[in-house]
C-alpha positions in Angstrom: 154.1 89.2 78.3 154.7 85.8 76.9 158.0 84.1 77.8 159.5 81.8 75.3 161.6 78.7 76.5 165.0 80.6 76.3 163.5 83.5 78.6 162.2 80.7 81.1 165.5 78.9 81.2 167.2 82.2 82.1 164.6 83.2 84.7 165.0 79.7 86.4 168.9 80.0 86.3 168.6 83.4 88.0 166.3 82.0 90.5 168.6 79.2 91.2 171.7 81.5 91.6 169.6 83.5 93.9 168.5 80.6 96.0 172.1 79.2 95.8 173.4 82.5 97.2 170.9 82.8 100.0 171.6 79.1 101.0 175.3 80.2 101.2 174.6 83.1 103.4 172.7 80.9 105.8 175.4 78.4 105.9 178.0 81.1 106.6 175.8 82.5 109.4 175.5 79.0 111.0 179.2 78.7 110.9 179.9 82.1 112.3 177.2 81.7 115.1 178.7 81.8 118.6 175.9 81.5 120.4 176.9 77.7 121.8 178.5 76.9 125.2 181.7 79.1 125.5 184.7 78.5 127.8 183.6 80.6 130.4 180.2 78.5 131.1 182.2 75.3 131.0 184.7 76.7 133.6 181.6 77.8 136.1 180.1 74.4 135.6 183.4 72.8 136.6 184.0 75.2 139.4 180.5 74.4 141.0 181.1 70.7 140.5 184.2 71.0 142.3 182.6 73.0 145.2 179.7 70.5 145.5 182.3 67.8 145.9 184.2 69.7 148.4 180.9 70.4 150.5 179.6 66.9 150.2 183.1 65.0 150.5 182.7 63.7 154.1 179.1 62.6 153.3 180.1 60.8 150.2 183.4 59.4 151.6 181.0 57.6 154.3 178.6 56.4 151.7 181.0 55.1 149.6 182.8 53.3 152.3 179.5 51.9 153.5 178.5 50.5 150.0 182.2 48.7 149.7 181.8 47.3 153.2 178.3 45.8 152.2 179.7 44.5 149.1 182.7 42.9 150.8 180.5 41.2 153.4 177.9 40.0 151.0 180.6 38.8 148.4 182.3 36.9 151.5 179.0 35.1 152.0 178.6 34.0 148.5 182.3 32.7 148.0 182.6 31.8 151.7 
């Protein structure tokens, strides 16, 4: 079967419509995809972080105080 120019153009247009339809379907699929991080996951992460802060509060308080004391002492020596 030999295709003339008109048939080739028609075939190419049909292929282009098919590919455009498939591309549109893929974009719609991506937009509807809900596999990302949800609210529950974010809340769980926040709860774990708050728990860690509560558990290590005393140690971090001491460490922060020690760091600021060192900064103040050394700053006093420099500006002295």
